[in-house]
C-alpha positions in Angstrom: -15.0 -10.8 4.7 -14.0 -14.2 6.2 -12.1 -14.3 9.5 -8.3 -14.8 9.1 -7.0 -18.3 9.6 -3.2 -17.8 9.7 -2.9 -19.4 6.3 -1.4 -17.9 3.1 -4.6 -16.3 1.9 -4.5 -14.0 5.0 -2.1 -11.6 3.3 -4.7 -11.0 0.6 -7.6 -10.6 3.0 -5.6 -7.9 4.7 -4.9 -6.2 1.4 -8.6 -6.2 0.7 -9.3 -4.7 4.1 -6.8 -1.9 3.4 -7.7 -0.8 -0.1 -6.9 2.8 -1.1 -9.9 5.0 -1.4 -10.7 7.0 -4.6 -9.3 10.5 -5.0 -12.5 12.5 -5.2 -10.6 15.8 -5.4 -8.9 14.7 -8.6 -12.3 13.6 -9.9 -13.8 16.9 -9.1 -11.0 18.8 -10.8 -11.7 16.8 -14.0 -15.4 17.6 -13.8 -14.6 21.3 -13.3 -12.3 21.5 -16.3 -14.7 19.4 -18.4 -17.3 22.1 -17.8 -15.1 24.7 -19.4 -14.0 22.7 -22.5 -15.2 23.8 -25.9 -18.2 21.5 -26.2 -21.7 21.3 -24.9 -21.9 19.7 -21.4 -22.1 15.9 -21.8 -21.4 16.0 -25.5 -18.7 13.4 -25.3 -20.9 11.0 -23.3 -19.1 8.2 -21.6 -15.7 9.5 -22.7 -16.1 12.3 -20.1 -16.8 9.8 -17.3 -13.7 7.7 -18.3 -11.5 10.7 -17.8 -13.1 11.2 -14.3 -12.5 7.5 -13.5 -8.9 7.7 -14.6 -8.2 10.7 -12.3 -10.1 9.2 -9.4 -8.0 6.0 -9.4 -4.7 7.4 -10.6 -5.1 10.1 -7.9 -4.0 12.9 -10.1 -5.3 15.7 -12.3 -4.7 15.7 -15.1 -5.2 12.0 -15.8 -2.7 10.5 -18.2 -2.1 7.3 -20.1 1.6 7.2 -20.9 2.6 3.7 -19.8 -0.3 1.4 -20.6 0.4 -2.3 -20.2 -1.5 -5.4 -21.4 -0.7 -8.4 -19.1 -1.6 -11.8 -20.5 -1.5 -14.7 -18.1 -1.3 -18.3 -19.5 -2.2 -21.5 -17.6 -3.1 -25.1 -18.3 -6.0 -27.1 -16.7 -6.5 -30.7 -15.7 -10.2 -30.5 -16.5 -9.2 -30.6 -20.2 -9.1 -34.4 -19.7 -12.9 -34.3 -19.5 -13.2 -33.5 -23.2 -14.3 -29.9 -22.7 -12.0 -28.1 -25.2 -11.8 -27.9 -29.0 -8.0 -27.6 -29.1 -5.3 -29.7 -27.4 -3.6 -28.4 -24.3 -0.3 -27.9 -26.2 -1.9 -24.9 -27.9 -1.5 -22.8 -24.8 2.3 -23.1 -25.0 2.2 -22.6 -28.7 0.2 -19.4 -28.4 2.6 -18.1 -25.7 5.4 -18.5 -28.2 3.2 -16.7 -30.8 2.8 -13.8 -28.3 6.5 -13.7 -27.7 7.2 -13.7 -31.5 4.8 -10.9 -32.1 2.4 -12.9 -34.3 -0.9 -12.9 -32.3 -3.9 -10.5 -32.5 -3.0 -8.8 -29.3 0.5 -8.0 -30.6 -1.1 -6.1 -33.5 -3.5 -4.2 -31.3 -0.7 -3.2 -28.9 1.4 -2.0 -31.9 -1.5 0.0 -33.2 -2.1 1.9 -29.9 1.5 1.9 -28.5 0.6 -0.4 -25.6 3.2 -2.4 -23.7 2.8 -6.2 -23.5 3.8 -8.6 -20.7 3.2 -12.3 -21.0 3.2 -14.4 -17.8 3.7 -18.2 -18.3 2.4 -20.1 -15.4 3.9 -23.7 -15.1 2.3 -24.8 -18.4 4.1 -28.1 -18.2 2.1 -29.0 -15.1 -1.7 -28.5 -15.5 -3.7 -27.7 -12.4 -5.7 -30.5 -10.8 -8.8 -31.8 -12.6 -11.5 -29.9 -10.8 -14.1 -32.7 -11.2 -12.1 -34.8 -8.8 -9.5 -32.7 -7.0 -8.7 -29.1 -6.0 -7.0 -27.1 -8.8 -4.4 -25.8 -6.4 -3.3 -26.0 -2.8 -3.7 -22.8 -0.8 0.0 -22.0 -0.8 0.3 -22.4 -4.5 -2.7 -20.3 -5.2 -1.5 -17.6 -2.9 2.0 -17.7 -4.5 0.4 -17.4 -7.9 -1.7 -14.4 -6.9 1.5 -12.8 -5.6 3.3 -13.5 -8.9 0.4 -11.8 -10.7 1.0 -8.7 -8.6 4.2 -8.2 -10.6 2.1 -7.0 -13.5 2.2 -3.5 -12.2 5.9 -3.4 -11.6 7.7 -0.8 -13.7 5.3 2.0 -13.4 2.3 1.2 -15.5 -0.5 3.8 -15.4 -3.2 1.6 -17.0 -3.4 -2.1 -16.7 -5.3 -4.4 -19.2 -5.6 -7.9 -18.0 -6.1 -10.9 -20.3 -5.4 -14.6 -20.4 -4.6 -17.7 -22.5 -5.5 -21.2 -21.4 -7.1 -24.1 -23.2 -10.1 -25.2 -21.1 -10.3 -22.0 -19.1 -13.9 -21.1 -20.1 -14.9 -24.3 -18.3 -13.0 -23.0 -15.3 -14.7 -19.6 -15.6 -18.1 -21.3 -15.8 -17.4 -23.4 -12.7 -16.4 -20.3 -10.7 -19.6 -18.5 -11.8 -21.8 -21.5 -11.0 -20.2 -21.7 -7.5 -20.6 -17.9 -6.8 -24.0 -17.2 -8.4 -25.9 -20.5 -8.6 -28.2 -21.2 -11.5 -27.5 -24.2 -13.7 -24.2 -25.3 -15.1 -25.8 -25.0 -18.6 -26.4 -21.2 -18.0 -22.7 -20.6 -17.4 -21.0 -22.7 -20.2 -20.5 -21.7 -23.8 -18.6 -22.7 -26.9 -15.3 -21.2 -25.8 -12.9 -21.8 -28.7 -15.5 -23.7 -30.6 -16.8 -26.9 -29.0 -19.7 -28.6 -30.7 -23.0 -29.5 -29.1 -21.6 -32.7 -27.5 -18.7 -30.7 -26.2 -21.1 -28.2 -24.6 -22.8 -31.1 -22.8 -19.4 -32.3 -21.5 -18.5 -28.8 -20.3 -21.8 -28.5 -18.4 -21.4 -31.9 -16.9 -17.8 -31.2 -15.8 -18.9 -27.9 -14.3 -21.8 -29.5 -12.5 -19.7 -32.4 -11.1 -16.9 -30.0 -10.1 -19.2 -27.7 -8.1 -20.9 -30.7 -6.4 -17.5 -32.3 -5.6 -16.3 -29.2 -3.8 -19.7 -28.1 -2.6 -18.9 -28.1 1.1 -16.0 -25.7 0.7 -17.3 -22.9 -1.6 -18.6 -20.3 0.9 -15.2 -18.6 0.9 -14.5 -17.0 -2.5 -10.7 -17.7 -2.2 -11.5 -21.3 -1.7 -13.6 -21.1 -4.9 -10.5 -19.8 -6.6 -8.1 -22.4 -5.4 -10.5 -25.3 -5.8 -12.2 -24.4 -9.1 -9.8 -21.9 -10.6 -6.5 -21.9 -12.5 -3.2 -20.3 -12.2 -4.0 -17.6 -14.8 -7.1 -16.7 -12.9 -5.3 -16.5 -9.5 -2.6 -14.3 -11.1 -5.2 -12.0 -12.7 -6.9 -11.6 -9.3 -3.5 -10.7 -7.8 -2.8 -8.2 -10.6 -6.2 -6.4 -10.0 -5.5 -6.2 -6.3 -2.0 -4.9 -6.8 -3.2 -2.3 -9.3 -5.6 -1.0 -6.7 -2.8 -0.5 -4.2 -0.5 1.0 -6.8 -3.1 3.5 -8.1 -3.4 1.9 -11.5 -6.8 1.7 -13.1 -7.6 -1.6 -14.7 -9.4 -2.8 -17.9 -10.8 -6.3 -17.5 -10.9 -8.4 -20.7 -13.5 -11.2 -21.4 -15.3 -14.0 -19.6 -12.3 -15.6 -18.0 -10.7 -12.4 -16.8 -14.1 -11.3 -15.5 -14.4 -14.6 -13.6 -11.1 -13.9 -11.9 -12.4 -10.4 -11.0 -15.6 -12.0 -9.6 -13.6 -13.7 -6.9 -12.5 -10.3 -5.6 -15.9 -8.8 -6.0 -17.4 -11.6 -4.0 -14.9 -10.8 -1.2 -15.6 -7.1 -1.3 -17.7 -5.4 -4.1 -15.5 -2.2 -3.7 -12.5 -4.2 -4.9 -13.4 -3.6 -8.5 -14.2 0.1 -8.2 -10.9 0.9 -10.0 -11.8 -1.4 -12.9 -13.9 -1.1 -16.0 -15.1 -4.0 -18.2 -13.4 -3.5 -21.5 -15.9 -5.4 -23.6 -18.7 -8.0 -23.6 -17.5 -11.1 -25.3 -19.5 -13.4 -27.5 -19.3 -16.1 -24.8 -23.0 -16.3 -23.8 -22.6 -16.1 -20.0 -20.3 -13.1 -20.0 -23.1 -10.6 -20.2 -24.8 -12.3 -17.2 -21.6 -12.2 -15.3 -21.0 -8.5 -16.0 -24.5 -7.7 -14.6 -23.5 -9.5 -11.4 -20.4 -7.3 -11.2 -22.3 -4.2 -11.9 -20.2 -3.4 -15.0 -21.3 -1.8 -18.3 -18.8 -2.8 -21.0 -17.0 -0.2 -23.0 -17.2 -2.2 -26.2 -19.5 -4.9 -27.6 -17.9 -6.2 -30.8 -18.8 -9.9 -30.7 -15.2 -10.9 -29.9 -14.3 -14.1 -28.2 -10.6 -14.4 -28.6 -9.2 -13.8 -25.1 -5.5 -12.9 -24.9 -6.4 -9.4 -23.7 -7.5 -8.4 -27.1 -10.8 -6.6 -26.0 -9.0 -4.9 -23.1 -6.2 -3.7 -25.5 -8.8 -2.2 -27.9 -10.6 -0.5 -25.0 -7.3 1.0 -23.9 -7.4 3.1 -27.1 -10.7 4.6 -25.8 -9.2 5.3 -22.4 -6.1 7.0 -24.0 -8.4 9.1 -26.2 -10.5 10.1 -23.1 -7.4 11.4 -21.4 -6.1 13.2 -24.5 -9.5 14.8 -25.1 -9.7 16.1 -21.5 -6.1 17.4 -21.4 -5.8 18.7 -25.0 -9.0 20.4 -25.7 -9.1 24.2 -25.2 -11.4 25.9 -22.7 -13.9 28.5 -23.8 -11.6 31.1 -22.3 -8.4 30.0 -23.9 -9.9 29.5 -27.3 -11.9 32.8 -27.3 -15.1 30.8 -27.8 -18.4 32.1 -26.3 -19.9 29.9 -23.7 -23.7 29.6 -23.6 -25.4 32.5 -22.0 -26.9 32.5 -18.5 
């Protein structure tokens, strides 16, 4: 953890230093009940561990998913001027309107599994600075955006799914990963929404130039976020941290959401203990990033849509895990013989 400086980021450093611990009594209660349910031990595989994870971070037994929320954060990026995106920047605002009208993929997934949806529009008319030649945000703006993202847990959510929308933001994610983990720019870039081979070269070049331009200031992960990130990534980082303090488990969506989470992980690896990776996207570097984060995705469906779609699908598994644990009969209540010995 970096020493405090008296600047806006200090509030977030203090929140990281004072994170609530897991409730191991609740986790133990889940394991004890699981051992009495009408099934062989371990027969439900990872679904059993999801129930334990829920109880540990909700701080209660029995774990419940009654108010799940998908939070989608939308931002625009100056780096799009470098020719790194397949779609024009106006698509970000158009897709936000589509979310609000109920016409996007995430709307249908939320409808299927009775998930709430919140859309956070982050100054789309003013893209962040072009990271190849300037910082994306000033510290005060980045901190304020993180604070705004913390509103995602307002209203009593008991499971938070974080996702994003932002033309050009896979370039931003790649720049963050290159700054945090090294390697080559080419190892961290991918097709995003569908750039061609020349577009991939432009993305790698932009990532390489951005990290070199800011190279003297990237030892502090919060500086990585404000210099190379975007508003939606700052807001997602804030949302994850707020969820920890509000005892709300988190499902992280794809590559961009995972890059936002990586900022917190670089500050303190324990900061993601209340999170699960919802899925592994088809963006090539996402799998590599998940390994750095120590995360095993719940789903691997070849998706690369963003907008919280993978996290929303994974929420169905988490809801099912809670329902299995709470609704199944025990051997005693069902009058079923347990195995002898």
